[in-house]
N, C-alpha and C positions, 0 to 999 in steps of 0.2 A: 201423588204427582199431579201437577196442574194440567189443565187442558192444553195450554200452549206448549208445555214441554212434551206432552204426549204426542201432539200433532207434529211438531217440528222434529223432535227427537234429536239425539246426538248424531253428529255427522257420521260417526262410525257405524251407526245402525241404519242409515238411509240407503236406499237403492242407488240414488244419484246425489252427487255433491253439488254440482253446478249445472246450470243451463246457460249457454253462451250463444250470442249472435254476433257474427263477424261480417263486415262488408265495407262499403264505401262510406267515408265520413264527409257529408256534404258541407260541413263547416270548414274543413281544411282543404277540400278540393282534391284534385288529382296530384299525386306525388309519384314520380317515376321510381321504380324499384331498381336502383343502380346495381344492386348485388345480384340481380338475375342474370347478368352477363349478356343481355340482348343488345344488339347493335341498332342504331337508329335507321338502318336501312330497312328494318322491318316495319310494317304498317302499324300505326298506333293501336288499331283494333286488335292486333295480335300481340301487343306488348303486355308486360306485367306492371301493375301499379301497386303501391303499398295499401294493404288493408288495415283495418282497425277493429278492435273489439268494441262493438257498439254498446252492448249491454251484457251483463252477466249477473245471474242471481243464484244464491245470495251474494252479498258483498264479500263475505268471508265465512269459511267453515272451520269448525273446531280442528285444530292441529293439522289443517290442510289449507294453507294460505293460497290465494289465487295468484298464479304467475301470468300476468297479462301478456307480456311479450312472447313468452314461450307458447302459450295457448294460441295466440294469434298466428304465430309462425307455423304451428303444426296444423291448425285448422285450414289455413290457406297457404300451403308451402310455396306456391308460385305467385302468391299475391292475388290481387284483383284481376279478373279477366273480363273483357267486354265482348259482346256478340251483337250481331244484327239479326234481322228477321230471317235472312237466308242461311244463317249458321245453325248448327245443331244445338238445341237447348235442353237436351236430356239431363235430368238430375244425376248426380254422382254421389257415391258413398265411399268414405274411407275412414279408417280409424287410426289411432296412434297410441303410443304408450309413453308415459313420463316416469322416469326412474328417480327415486329420491336417494339421499345420501346413505340411507341404511339398507339399500338394496330393494326396497319395496317399490311398487309401481301404481300409478293411477292411469286409467284408460279413458281415452276420449273417442267418441263416435260422432262423425261429422256427416251431415247431409247437405250437399252443396247444390244449389239450384240457381237459375237465372231470373232476375227480377227486372221489370222495365224501369228504366231510369226516368224519374220525374223532375229531377233537379235541373233547372235551366242552366245553372252555372256549370254543371258537369257536362251537359249536352254541348254547350257552346265551346267548352275547353276541348272536348274530343273533336268537334268539327274543325276547330282551328288547327289542332295537331295534324289531322288528316290533310288539311289543305297545305300546311307547311311541308309535310312529308312529300306531297306530290310535287311541289315546287322544287324542293331540294333534289328529289330523284330526277326530275326533268332536267334541271340545270346541270346536275352531275353527269348525266348521260350525254348531253349535248356539248357542253364545254369541257368536261373532264378536268375541271380546275380543282386541285387539291385544297387550295387556300379557301375557296368559297365553300366547299363542302365541309371543311373542318370548322369554319366559323359558324356555318349554319347548323352543323350538328351539335354544336355546344349550346345553342340557344335554348332548346326545350328542356335541357337537363337541369331544371330549377327545382326548388323544393315545392313549389306550388304553381298551378297554371292560372291562378287568378290574375297575377300581374301581367301575364302574357295576353290574356283576353282583354283586359282593360286597356292595354297599350295599343290595340288595333282600333282604328277608327272604322266607320261604316264603309267607306270607299275601299279600304284595304280588304275588308272582309268580303265585299261583293266581288272584287277582282280575283281573290283567291278561290272563292266558290265557283265562279265561272270557269276558272282554269282547271279545277279538279272534278267538275261534274262528270260522272260516269266512269271515272277511272277505277281500277281495281283497288280494293282495300279502302275505298272512300266512304264517307258517311255524310249524308245530307238529311238533317232532321225533318225537312219538309217531305221527304220521300221514304224515309226508313225509320225504324224504331230501334233504339239503343237499349241493350240489356247488360246488366252487370251481375257478377256472381255474388251470392250471399250464402253464408254457411251457418247452419244451426248445429250446435254441438252439445252433447251430453257427456259430462265427466262422471265416471263411476269408480268406486274402489275395486271392483272385481270385473273381469272381462265378460260381461253379459252382452255378447255381440248381437245375437239374434233379437233379443228383446229391445235393446236400444235402437237397433236398425229399424225394427218394425215401428217403434214409437215415433221416431223422427219421420219415417216415411208417411205414416198416417197424419202427422202434424202438417207436412207439406201438402199432402193431398187435400186436406181440409182448406188450406190457403188457396189452392188453385181451383177448387170446386166453385161452381156458380151458386151452390146451395150453402148457406151458412151452417156451421156445425151446431149441434144442439146446445152447446155451452160456449162461452168465450174461451179463447185459447189459453188465457191465464188460468182457467180452472184445471186444465189438463197438465200444464207445466207445474203449477202449484202442487198438484196431486203427486206427480212423480218425484218432485223435490222433497216434499215434507211428509207425505202420507203413505208412500209406498216403502215398506221396510225391506231390508235384505231378507231373502228367504232363510229360514233356519237351516243348519247343516242337515243334509239328508232329506230335505223336503223341497217341494215345489211351490211356486207362488203364482197366483193369477191376479193381474191388475189390468186396467183398462186404458186404452188409448182413445183417440178421437173416433175411430171407426169400429173398434171391436176389442175383444179381450186379448191379452198377451200373456203367455206362460213362460216362466223361466224356472230353472231348477238349480240346485246347489248340492254338490257331493257331500256325503257324510264324512265323519272323522276317519273312517277306515278306508276311504276311497281316494283315488288320485285327485289332486286339486282341480279346481274348475279351469277348463280350457275349451272355449267354444270356437276358436278359429279352425276352419275346416282343413284338417290334415289331408283329407281326400283330395282337395283342390291342389294342395302343395305337392302331393305325390303325382297327381295328374300332370302338373306343369313341368316337373323335373324328372320324374321317373324314380323307381325304387333305388336303382344303383346310385344315382346322383344324390338322392336324399341321404342314403347311408354314408356316402363320401362326405357330404356337407356336414352331417352330424359328427363324423370323425374329426373334421377340421375344428368344429366348435368345441369338442371335448378336449382337443389338444391346444386350444386357445390360440389358434392362428388368427390372423386378421381376416375377417369375413366381410366382403363387400357385395351387397345385393344390388341388382340393377333391373329396372322395369319401367315401362311407360305408365303403369297403374300403381298408384300408391297403396291400394288395398292388397295387391299381390305382394308388395314388399312386406306389409304387416303379416300377411298370412304365412309366408315362408319364415319370417323372423320369429314370430310367436310359435309357429309349429316346431322349429328347431329347439328353442329354449324350453318348450314344454316337454320335449322328448329327453331332456337332460336329467329328468328325475332319477335319483334323489339329489342331484347336484344342481348348483345355480351358477349362472353366468356372473362373473365377478368384475367385468371390465366395462368399457364404454358400450352402451346399448342404445342405439338411435336408429330404429327401423326406417324412419323418414327424416332425411336431412335436406333442408332447403338450401338454396344457393348461398345465403349469408354464412352458412356453417360448413361450407366445403373445405375450409381450412382444417377441419378435423380429420380429413383424409391424410393429413400430414402427421397425424398422431403416431408417435413411436411406441405405442402400446397395443396390445390386442384390442380389437373392437369388433362389433357387429353393427354395421352401418348399411342403410339403404338409401340409394339416390335414384331420382327419376331420370330416365333417359328420354330425351325428346325425340320426336320422329326424325329419322334420318341420321341420328348421331351414331358414329361408328365406335367400336371398342377402342381403337387407337386414339380417338380424340379425347378420351378421358385422361386427365393429368393425375396419374397415380405415382406418388413420389418413390415408393419402394414396393416391389412385388415379390421379394425373395420368400416371404412367408405369408403371402396373400392368397386367399381363396376367392376367386372372382366368380360370381353366379349371375348369369344372364337368364333371368326367369322367363322372359318372353320366348327365347329360343330353346329353353331347356338345357342350357350348357353350363357345366361346372368346371372351372379351371383350378385344380387343387395344387398346392405347393409340391415341390419335388420331395422325394423320399417320404411321402406320407405313408405311415404304416397301415396295414389292413386291419379293419375292425375284427375283433375275435369272432370266429365262426361266421364270417361275413356271408359266405355262400349259403349256409343254412338259414341265416337270418333273412336274407333277401328272398329265399324261397318261401319262408313263412309269411313274410309281409305280402308277397305276391298272391298267396292263397287268400289272404284277408281281402285284398283289393278285388280279386276276381269274384269273391262272394257278393260284392256290392256292385259288380258290373263295371269296374274301372280297369283300364289297361295298366299293367305293371310297368311297362316301358315309358309311360308318360308321353308328353308332347302334345296331348290333346287337352286343351283347357275345358273344364266343365262348363256346361251351359249356365247362363246367368239365372239367378233365382227369380222367382216371380214376385219378390218383395216390392219391386218398383213398378209393378203392373198398374195399369190405369184403374182408378178407384171406381167403385160403383156409384151411380148417380144418387143412390139413396144412402147418403153417408150416415144418416141418423138412425137407421133401422135397428142395428145391433145395439147401439147405445140405449135406445128406448127400451129394447128388450131387457137389457141389464137393469135399467132403472125400475122397470115393472117387476123384475125378479126381486129387487130390493124391497119394493112395496109389499110383495107377497110375503117376504121374510120378516116384515116389520122393521126394516132398517131405515125407513123414511119417516120424518116427522110431518106435522100438519102443513107447514110452509112448503116443504119440499113436495108434498103431494099436490098442492095447488100448482106449483111450477110444472110438475109432471103432466098434469091434466092439460095445461096450456100447450105444452110441447106436443102432446098427442093430437090436440085439435089442429095445431099448425101442420103436423105431418099429414093429417087427413085432408086438409085443404090443398096441400101440395101433391096429393095423389099417393100418399104413403100407405093407404089401405090396400092398394093393389100391388103388393110387394111379394106375393107368394113365389112367382117365377123368379123375380130378381133375387129374392132371398135364397132360393135354391142354387142359383148360379154363383152368388157370392159364397155361399156355404161350400159349394164344390171347390172353388178356388182356394178358400182357406183350408179346406181339408187336404188339398194337394200340397199346399205350403207346409202344413203341419207334418205331412208324411215325409217330405224332403228334409225338413228339419230333424225329424226323428232319425231318419236314415243317416244323416251327417253326424249326429251325436253318437249313434251306435258305432259308426266307422271310426270316429275319433277315439273312443275309449278302447276299441279293440286294437288299434295300432299302438296306442300308448301302452297298453298292457303287454304287448309283445316286447317293446323296448324295456319296460320296467322289469319284465321277467329276465331279460338278458343281464341287466345290472344286478338283479338279485342273484343270478347264478355266478356272475363274475366276482362279486364282493360279498358272497354269503358268509364268509369267515373273516371279514375284515376286523371284527372286534377283537379277535385273538391277537392281532398284530398292533393294536393301539397301545402305546407306551404311556403309562401313568406314572411319571417320575417325580412330579411335584407333590408336596404335602398340602398346599393350599393354592388358591387361585392367584393370589398376589405374587407368590414366588414363581408360579408358572408364567405369568404375564411378564415379569421382569427378566426371565431367562428364556423367553420364547425362541429368540433367534439362535441361541447357543445350544438348544436341546432338540432332540428328535422326538416327534410324537407318533411316528409310525415306523415299524420295522419293515422297510421296503425290501431289503435283501431277502429276509425270510419269507415275506409274502410272495415275492417273485419266484422263489425256489420251489414253491408248491403249485405253480401255474404251468399249464401246458406250454411247450416250447413255441408253438405257433402264436401264442398270445403275448409273448414277452416284449416284442418290439413295441407294440401299442401300449401295453401296461406300464413299461418302464418310463415312457414319456408322459403318460397320463398321471402317474404318481407325482410328477414334478409340477403339475399345474396348480394355479391358485384355487380353482374350484375344489380340487381334491384336498388341498391343504386346509381350506376353510371348512370342508366337511369333517375332516379329522379333528380340527381344532374345536368344532362344535361338540364332537363326541367327548373330548377331554373336559371341556367346560361343563358338560352335563353332570359331572360329579358334584359341582357346587351350585349350579343354576339350572333353570328349566331348559329342556332340550329344544332345539329348533323343530318347528312343526314337521318339515319334510323329513328330517332325520328320525323323528319319533315315528312317523308313518312307515318309513323304510325299515326301521328296527322291528316294528310290530309285524311287518310282512316276513321278515327273516325268521322271527320266532314261530310264526304260523307254518312256514315252510319246513322248519326243523321237526315240527310235530308229525308231519306226513312223510318226510323224507327219512326213511329208515335204512336206506342203502349206504353202506360204508364204502362208497366208490372213491378210488384215488382221484383227487382233483386234477392231477396231471394227465389223466387218461379218460376224463369224463366225456360222456356223449352229449350231443346237443339235445336239449329237451324243449319241446314246444310249450308255449304258454297254455296253461289249463284254465285260466280265469277269464278268457276273453268273452265267452258267451254269458257267464254269470254277471260280469260287470255291465254288459250291454242291457241285460234284462232289468237290472236295477234302475238304470236311467230311463228305460222305456216305461216302466211303471210310473215313475215320477212325472214324466211328460204327458202321459195319457190321462192322468188324474191328478189335478192340482190339490195339494194339501191345505193351502191357505188362500184366501181371497183378500186382497187389499181393499182399502176404502175406495169407493167409486169417486170419480171426479164430480164436483158439485159447484153450485153457484157460490161465488165469493162476494164479499162485502165491497162491491164496486159501485161507483157513481153511475147514474143513469146516462146512457149514451156512450159509455166507454166500451171498448172491445168490439166496435162495429166491424162487420165483415166487408172487405173489399177484395173481390176475386183477383188472384194473381199477385197480391201484395201482402207481405208479412206485416201484420199490424204493429204499431208501437205499443209495446206492452206496458201495463201499469205497474210502475215500480213499487208503489206502496203496498200492493197485495202480494207481490212476489219476493219482497226483501226478506220476509221471515214467515214462519208458520203462523196461522191464525188461531185464535182461541176458540176452537169449536170442539167441545167435548163430544158432541153427538157423532162427529165423523171419526173419532179416534177411540171409541169405546172398546173396540176389539183388540187393540194393542195393549196387552197387560204389562205390568211392570216386570213380572218374572220373565216374560218372553223377551222384553227389551234387554234384560240382563244376559239372557242366553245368546241373543243376537250379538251383543257387544263382545262377549267372550269368544264366540265361535268365529267372529270376523277376524280377531287377532290371530287365530290359528291359521286362517287362509292367507291373510295379508298382514304381516307384522307391522306395516307402517300405519295401519289404521288407528291404532290406539296404543300409544307408548306406555300407558300405565300397566299394560298386561305383558309387556316385553320383559325378558329376563333382566335382572338387575345389572349383570355384567355383560357388556358387549365389547368386542375387539374390532380394531380398525381393519377394514378390508382393503384390498389393493385397488379397488376401483376408485376412479376420480369422482369429484363431486358432480354428479350427473346434472343436477338442476342448473348449475352455473355454466355447463357446457352449452346450454341453449341460449345464452346471452351472447349476441353478436356484436356488441359494442367494442370499439378498439381497446378500451381498458380491460374488458373481460377477455378478449382474445390474447392480450399480452399476459394476463394472469394465467390463462390456460397453458400457454407455451412455457411459462415459468414453472408450472407444475409438471409439465412433461420433462423439462430439464432435470428437476429435482428427482422425479421418478426414475429416470434413466440412471442417474448416479446412485440412487439407493439400490436399484436392481443390480447394478454392477457390483456393488459392495456385497450384497447377499449372495450373488452367484459365485463370485470368486471365493468367498468364505466357505460356501457349500462345497466347491470343488476341492479346496484345500483339506477340509475335514474328511471328505470322501477318499482322497488320494493318500492322505497320511494315516489312514486306518482307524481314525477315531470312531467312525460310524460302526465299523465291524466289531470294535471292542465293546461299544455300548449296546449294539443291537444283536449280537450273536452272528454267526457266520452262515451264509447261505451256500448254495452249491457253487461249483467252480466257475461257471460262466456268468454268474450274476453280477459280480463286481465289474467285469469288463463291460457288460451291458449298461450298467448304471453310469460308468465313466463316459461311455459314448453318448449317452443321453445328456449328461451334463455339458459335454463339449458341444453337442448340437444346440443346446440352449444358449451357450456362449456365442456361437455363430449367429443365431437368431438375434441376440441382443446387439451384436456389432452391426448387423444389417439394419436394424431399426434405428440405431444411433446414427449411422452414416446416412440414413434416409430422411432424417429429420431436418426440415428447412431447406430442402433442395430448391435451387432456382428452376432447374429444368431437368427432368429425368432423362438420363442417357441410356439406360438399360435396366434390366430387371434387378441387377445387383448394384446398389449404390456404392458399396465398398469397392467392388471390382472396377467400376467406372472411375472412381477416384484414383485407384492405383494406375489405371491406364493413362489418365490425365497427367499424373505425376511422372510416369515413365516418359511420356512424350515431351514434357517440359525438360526433363533431365537430359534426354537424348540430344536436344538442341544445343545444350550448353556444355556437355561433357563427352569424352570419348566413350563409346559403348563399352560396357563391361565385357570381360572375356567369357567365352563359353565354358561349360564344365569340362570340356576336353582339354582346354589350354588354360590352366589356372594359374600360370605364373611361377610354377615351381621349376627350379633347375633340376635336370635329371641327375640322380645320384645324391641329392641332398634331401634332408628331411628335418623339418623344424616343427615340432608338435605345437608350439605356441602359435605359429602362423596358421597351422591347420585348424586349431580350435577357434580362432577368431574369424575364419573365413566365412563368407556367405552374406552378401549385402541384400538390401531390400530389392534392388533392381535384379540381382541374380536370381533371387527366389521367385520374383514375378515372371521373369523370362522362362525359368524352368517350368512353372505351372502352365505357361502358354504352350510350351513344347510338348508337355505330357498330356495336355487336356484336349486331344482331338476328339470331337464329338461330345465334349462336356459343355454344359450350359454355363452362362455367366455366374449363376448362383453356385453351381458346382465348383467352378474355378475359384470363387471367393472362399468357399469352405475349405478347399484343398490348401489354399494359401494360409488360412488361419491354422489348419492342422499342422502345416509345416513350420510356421513361425512358433507355434506353441511347443512343438517337439524340440525345436532348436533353442528354446528359451529366449526368443528374440521378438515375441509378439509386442510387448510394450515398447521396446526400442524401435522396431519397425514402424509402429503407428506414430511414435513421437517424431520420427524422421519424416513420415508422410505429412504430419500436421504442421511441421516447421515451415512449410511453404505458405505463408500467410496470404500472399497475393493470389495463389490458386484457390485457397479456401474462400476468399471473398468473392471470387468469380463464380464459384459453384454454389455457395450457400447464401441464404437470406440472413439478415442480422439476428433473428431470433433463434437460429439453429444452435443445437447443442455444441457443435464443434467450434463455434465462434465465441462460446462462453469460456473464457480463458481459465478461470479458477476451477470450474467444474471439470473442464477437460483435463487439467493436470491431476485432479483427484482420480478421475477415471483411469488415466494411465498408471497412476500409483497402485490402484487396486489390481490392475492387470499385471503389474510388475511382481506382485506377491506370488503369482503362479510360477515364477522362476524357481521357487524353493522346492518344487516337486518335479519329478521326472515323468515325462509323457513319451510314449511311443505311438501316439495317435495317428500320425501320418504313415509310419511304417506299417502299422497293423491294418489300416483302412485301405490304402492304395497298394494292394499287393501285386497287381499285375503290371505295374509300370516298370520301365527300364531305369536302373540306377547305375551311375558311374562309380567305380571303386578304385582306390589306389592302394597297392600293397608294397610295403618297404621292409626288406630284410636287414636287420641290424646285427652285424657280427660283433664279437668281442673286439674292442679297439686295437689291442695288441696284435690280433691275428686277422685284421680286416683284409690284409693282402691275400689271405687264403681263399677269399671268395672268387678270385680269378681262376682257381683250379676246379671249381665245382660248376655243375650245370643244373641249378635248382628249378623246381616247379612248386606251385602251390595250388591248393583246392580249398576255397573258403566255403564254409557251411553255416547255415542259419536255420531259423524256425521254418522258413518257407521253402528251403531247398539248398542246392549248392551251385557253385559257379562252374563246376567242372575243372579239369586240370588245365592250369594256365602256366605255360612255360615262360620263365623270366629270361629276357634277352641276355646274351653273354656280356660280361664285363659291366653289368649293371646290378643294382640292388633293389630295383623297384619295377613295378609293372602297373599300367593303367588299363582297365577294361570296363565294359558295360555288360550287364546281364540283368535278368529279371530280379526284382526285389527279393532279397534273401531274408528279410525280416531281421530280428535281433540276432547278431552273429554269436556263434557258440564255439565252434571248433575250426581249426585250420590244419590241413594236412600239408606238411613240408617234406619234400623229398628231393632226391637227385638221381639222375640216370647214370652218371659216371661212377663206376665201382673201382677205379684205380686206387692204388695205395696212396697216391699224392692228392687224390680228390677228397679232401676232408676239410671241415671248417667247424669252428666252435661258434654256435649261434647264441647270441644274447636274447633276442626277441624278434618278433615280427609285428609290424604295425599295419593295421588296415583302416583306411579312412573312407567314409561315405561322403562323397562329394556334394550330396544334396542336403542331407540332414545335419552334416557336420560332425557326426559321431565318429570318434576314434576308438578303435579296439586294440588293446595290447595283448599279444599272445607270448608270454614269457617262455623261454626254452632253457638256456643255461647248459646245454649239452652239445656233444659232438654230433656231427652228421658226416658219416663216412665209414669205410671199412678199415678194420685194424685198429680202431680206437674206440674207447668207451665200450658200448655193448654191440658194436658192429651194426648200428642202425643206419639204413639209407632212407628211412621214412619215419617221421614222427607226427603224432596227433597232438596238437597243442590246444590248450583250453584258454579261451579269451575272456577278457574283462573290458567293460566300458570305461574309458578314461574320462573322468569328470573334468570339465574346464577348470584350469588352475590347480588341478590335483597333483601335478608333478612339475618339477623344475627342469628336468632334462629328459628328452625322449630316449636317449641311449642308455640311461642308467636309472633304474627304478629303485628309489630309496624309501618311498612312502609306503604306508599300509594300504593295500587295495581295498575297495569297498566289498568285494567278494573274491574269494580265492580263485586263482587261475592255475596254470601249469606250474608244477614245482620248480622253484628257481634253482640256479646253480648252487647256491649256498646250501639249500636243503639237500640237493643231490650229493654234495660233498660229504655232508653228515651221514647220509645213508650209506655212501660208499665206504666209510670208515667204520661202520658198525660191524666189526668182526668179533672174534671170540674175546679179544682183550678190551672191548668197549664196555664200560661199566654204566650203561644207561639204566636208569631205575625202571624196574618192571611196573611200578605204580604209574609212572608217566605213560607207559605204553598202554596200560589198561584205560587210563583216563582219555587218551587220544582216541582209542577205539570206541569207547562209549560216546564220546562227543561226536564222532563221525556218524555213528548209527543214529544218535539222537537228532542230528541235523536232517538226516533223511526222513525220519518219522515226522518231524515238525514240517518239513517240506510238503508232505502229502496231506497234512491237516490244515494247510493254508489255502485261501482262495487262489484260484489260478493266476489272477493278476499279481499276487504277491509271492508266488513260488520262486521265481528266479530260474536259474539254469540247473537242471538235474545233473547234467554232465559235470558241472563244476563240483558238485557234492560227491560225485563218484570218483573223479579223476584229478581234481584240482588240488591246491595246497590245503592240507588239513582234511583231505577227503578220505573215503573208505579205502581206496587202493593204497594210499600212502600209509595210513594207519595199520592196515594189515601187513604191509611190507615191513614196517617197523617191528611188528609182532614176530614175523618169521625170521627177521634178521637177528633178533635178540638171542645171543649165545651161539650163533652159527660159527663153526670152526672154519679156519682158512689156512690151507697149506701152501698158498701161493707165495712165491718169492716177491720181495719188496712190497708186500701188503697191497697188491692191486685190488681194484674194486670187486666186491663180492655181490652176486646177483641171486635173488631168490629163485628166479626161473631155473637156474642150474639145479637147485635142490629138487624142485617140482619135477623136472624131467627125469632125474635119477630115481626119484621115488616111484614114478609111473613105470619105469623100466623094471624096477625091482618087483613091483606088483604083478607085472605081466610074466614074471618067471614062475613056472609051475610050482616049484617047491615053496617059494615065498607065499604064493597065493594059498597053498594048502595050509601053511602055518598060520595064516591070518584068519582063516575061516573060523578058528576057535574063539576069536574075540567077540565079545557081546556088542561092541560098538560098530563093528563092520557089517554092512549089509551089501549083498551082491550087486543090486542095481546101482547104488551110488558109486561103488568101486568101478564097475564097468563104465559108467558115464564119465568118471574122472579120467580114466585112461582114454576114452573116446574123445573127450574135449581137448585134452592136452595134445594128442596126436593130430587132431584136426587143426589146432592152432599152429603146431610145428609144420604142418603140411601146407600152410597158406603160401601163396606166391608173393606176398608182401614182405619186404625187408624192414620189418618194424622193430627189430632188435629185441633183446631180452626184456628190457623194461616195458616195451610195448606189448610183448606177449603176455607178461604177467598182468598188465592192466586189462588186456582183453579177457584173460582167464577169470579175473575177479568180476568184471562186468557181466560176463555170460553166466557166471555162477549165481550172482544176485538176481539177474533177470529170470532165470529158470528155477529159482528157489532151491539151489543145490549147494550153495556155498557153506551153509550150516552143517551139511553132511560131509563135505569134503575135508574140512579142517580136522575132525577126529580121525579120518582115514590117514591123513598125513602124519598125525601124531602117533598112530599105532604102527606105522610102517617101520620094519626093523632097521631101515637105513637111518632113521631119525636118531637112534642112540649113538651111531657112529659119527653122525654129522654135527650134532649139537652137544654142547657142554652140559654138565649135570644141572646147572641152574637155569638153563634156557626155559623160556615160557612154554615152548612147544612140548617140552618134556614134563611140564607141570599139569597133571590131569585136571586139577581144579581150575586152573587158568584156561585150559582148552575148553572145559565144559562151560565155564562162564562166557567165554567168547562165542561159543556155539549157540548159547541161548540168546545172546545179543543179536547175532546174525539171523536167528530164527524169527525175531520180531519183524524183520523186513519182509517176511514171506507173505504177509497179508496185503502188500501193495503190488500193484501192477506197474512194473518198470519197463519203460520203452527206451531203448538205446538209439542214439543217433546213428545214421548210416555210416558216418565216417569212422565210428568205433569198430563196427562189425564187418566192414567192407572186406570181401575176399574170404570170409568164413561162412560156410553154409551149415549153421547149427540151429 
C-alpha cells in the first residue's frame, strides 16, 4: 500500500471524518435569522444572525458526503451571536448526532468561542443597527405610532446589511450615534470591542465524546494563548483527520493534541457498544424515577420532547436514553437538537425524540405543541417529566429503581436527582507552558527512534526556543499541570465506570425479560424473497404465547411494547438472520443469552420469577478501567507539514486561516504511517462496521428491509420545498399506518392470529385487543394533531369534536337527552332502535359521564364508544364534512385537508365494522347506563297484558339491575343503572297469582341507550298460574341482535347468531313428546353429543371468544334442552287430551320412591348405585322444590341440570334415575332411559364435563342455597 493511502486511510478507519469551522462570512455580511423568531424590539447585540460554514476538511469523505447546511445548523443552532466586552465570553461545548437513512449516526462535537470582530464592514453594520434600534425604540415609546414602528421595523429585515450601511451618509450616521450614545444595548466601536461567535467542529463516526472535547479545547487554548504552539495548528488538525485511526475493538488509543496526550477506548465485540455520554449527569438532572419513566416512554415509542437551556444537556439525556434501549434501536425521528427553522417537526404525526432549547424566561405554556395526547415532555433544567396518560409501569420497576439507586450511591450521586453535576475541568485555563508536554512526547519519540534527521533538527530548535522562553524552569508548573490532568483522568474514569454499570443493569433487565424470545419467533417462509413479499400478511412473533408465560404484572407493558416498531424490527432481524448476517446488536444480545443459559440452571417458572440483580457490573467496569489506565496503541504524533514559509503564523485570540492545500488530503509521508499495518487497517474496517453499520456499506448484510423511520438527513433541510416534501411524507405515513393498524386489528379479532400462532391463556386475547385499540386511539390523535393552526387542548380530536358541537348547536335544535329519546310509550320499533345514536348524542354522553376525566381520556372514551357501535368511520366522516370548520382549524398541509388520503383513511376505518367490539362496555365499567326494556306478548293475546303486573331483572357480566317493576298498562320501562356489561339473562315474573293473571309472552327486548346494542330474550311460554307449568317467574337467555339481522321486532324468523331461550315452537315439540312420539333415538344422541361438545369447545377457547356459557347450558340446542329430550323419549302419559308432559314430574316421583325405605333397600344391590350420589340427588331435588321462587317445572328442571353440571354430579344421577323401579312403570320398553347402553354412553359424555370449572350466573341459582 502506498504511503498516501496509509496516511490518509479510508474514511471508515479514521478517528475523525471532518474538521469544520463555522462563523460569520465577511463577504456576505450580516444576515438576520428570520427563523429564530426574535422580535425587532430586542437589541441587535442580542439577536441571532445567519452563520456559514467557513471551511471544512476534507472536501468529501468516502461514503459519507458532507451536508453543509445540516452541519452549519447543528454547529450553531441559534446562529451567530454577538457580544461586547461587558458580556460573558466563556467558551461553550455541545455535541450533536446526525442520523442517516439506514439508522446509523455520525457525531459532531462543537467548541464555540468568541472572537474579536476585525471586519470594518461588520462593525459598521452592527453600529448602524444599534443606532436604528435606539431611534425606533425611542420614537415608539414617545409617539406610540403603530405605522411608524411597523415601517421602521421592516427596514432592517433585509438579506444583507451592506446596502443599509452604504445608504447612510456621514451626517445621518453622526446624528444617530449622538442620539444612541450611552443607551442600553448600544455599541460604539470607539469605546467598545465587538465579538462574534465561532464554532470549531469535529465529525466522528463513533461517539468519542471526551477525546473530541479535549482535542477541541486544547486547540482553542492554543489560539488564545500568548505563546505560540510548538507546531502550526494545521499539523494537529491534519494529524487527527488522517493519521489517528479508530482504536481496534477491545483496545485503547493514545494520540496527541496541542497540549498533551488524549486517551480513548473502544469496547470489544462481547461488550456493550461505545457510549461516552455521561449517564450519571442524566440521572442527576432528572432522578432515577423520572429516567425510568422516560425510558418507558421511549420503549413504547411515544413522542418525547426534551427541553433545556443547554444544548449539551439535550444530547446527554437523548443519547443516554437511546443507549439504554439495548438491544433495541429507536426507529423514528431522532433530533436531540432542533433549531428554530426546524420547529415545524414538532407538528410531526409520528413518534419522535426531539430536543429544543428553551430561552431564559420562556414558560412551558408558551411552547406551541400541536398535540400532547401521546407526548412525554421533559424539562431537564427543572428535572420534571410529564408522561402520557395510562403509561404502564416498567416490569419490576420498584426493584429496578432500587438497584439503580445503589449504583448511583456508590459513586456519590443522589438517586432523586435535581442537582446538576459540577462542570468538568476540561475548559479550565491552560498552563502558560503549552509546549512542555508536546516537547516531552517528541523527545520520547526520539528515544524510541521514531524521528528522522530532519525532525531531530526541528526538535532541537524547539527545545532551544523553549529554553529562551524559560521552559527549563517548568518543574513546579509541570507538577501542577500533571495534577490537573490526573484529576481530569480520574473523573473521566469514574464517569466511564458509572456509565457501564448503569447500562449493564438495564441490559440485564432486558436479558431477563426476553431471555426466551427465540422460542416464539416464527420462521414460516422458505426463503427471504417470499418472506419479504408476504411480510405484512404474516406474523413473525407468537405474541399470545409469549405473553402467556409472563408474570401478570408485566403484561400491560409487554403487550404494548410488542406492538412497537423497534421490537418488530428486532424480530425481523432475527428472521432475516437465517439468510443473511445478523445485526450487530442482536448478535451481541443473543451471545449474552447463550452465556446466561450456561450459568442459569434453575428451572424457575417465568411467571413467578424473582428479580435478579445484574452480576456483571463490576466485571464490565474493570475491563474499561484497564483500557483507560494503559493505552494499547499510540497514534502518530503531530508533525511539521509541507507548508510555505510564513504560513500558520500565531495571532493570540484569533483562529488562523488554515492552509487548505495541506488539509485537503493526507500527505505522502511514509515515515509518519509506518506503524499502521495493512492487517490492522483491515481489522479496523471490519470492526467499525460492527459498531456503526453506516460506516462501510460493503460489510453490511446483502438484504436490508425498509424501516419505518423517515429519511432523517432530509429532515434537516429547512427550505420550503423540503418542508413540503416532509409533510407529504407525514401524510403518506399516516395513511400507511392506518392501513396496517386496521388490518392488524381485523386479523386479531377474526381469530386468524390465534389459528396461526397457537392459543395463549384466557386473558391474553383481551389484553392484545385493548393494546391494538389503544394504538388506534394514538393514531387518531396524531392524525387530528397534524397541521393544527392553534392548539386548543391536549387532545386535538376532542377539541375538533367540541368545535363541531358548538357549530351545530348554533344552527340546529339540541339533540334529545338519553332519557327522552323520542319513543312513544308502548311502541317498539327495532329498526329505529338499531339506527339511533348520532355524533352529537355520543359526544354529549361522553361529556356527562366524564367527570374528572381529561380531554385525552374523553377522546379515547368517544373512540371506544364509536368503535363498539360500528359508527367510527361514519362519525368521523360527518365530522370532516364541515369543510369551513376544517379550514379554520388546520393549515393547508394538514392530513385532514388532503381529500383523497382522508377518504382512504375513512375507508380503512370502515373495515372495522366487520367485527364486533365491546371495548366501551368492557373498559368503562363504573359508569351509569340507561336501559329500555320492552315486553312483547303474542299479538293475539296482547290484551292479556292488562291483567298481569310484571317485573324484570336484567343481568350481565358485571352485575344485575335489581328488580324493576313495570308500570301498569304498559309494556316497557326505562331505567338507569351501573354498566351491566354484556347482557346474558333476564328474570321475568309477576306478583299477581290470580287465575286470570296470565299472559303468553313472545319475547323481551332490552336496549342499551348508549351503545345501541339490542338484546332479544325469546320466551314463547305462558306466565301465570293454572296454565303451562304454573310458572310465575322465568329466566330467559338473551342474544345480541345484529343491525339488520331481523325484519320485525315482534316476530323472530331468522337464525340467531347464538342460541337463546328455547322458542315457543321448540317448547311445543317438547310438549308433544309423549309415549306415542316416534322421535329417532339417534337424533337425541346426536343432540346430546353436540351440546356436550359445544361446552368442551367453549372452555378450550380464549376468553374473548368464549361467548356466553349460560346460552350453552340453557339456550336453544343447549345441554338442558338435549337432556330434556333424552328423558322425554318414551315417557308414558296417562293425562286426558294429551296435555304437556314435564320431565320434572318424573324426577320428583323418582326421588319420592328412592326415599321409601323398601325401595332404597332394593336399590342397594345395584352396582351402579352409590349411597352418596343417591343422597345428594334427593337433597338437591328437595332443595329446588323448597325454593320460594315460582319458577315452574321447566325452571326447576333447568336448575336441576345446571347444579348437577356445576357440582360434577349429573353423570352419577342419570344412572340412578335409570335404575329407579319407577322407571319401568313410567317409560315404554324402547325408551332411551331403559336402554342400559344408551344411559352408559350418556353418562360418559357428561363425565367429560367434570374436568371444567363451571360458574353459574346468580340469576340461575337465586334462592337455592346449594
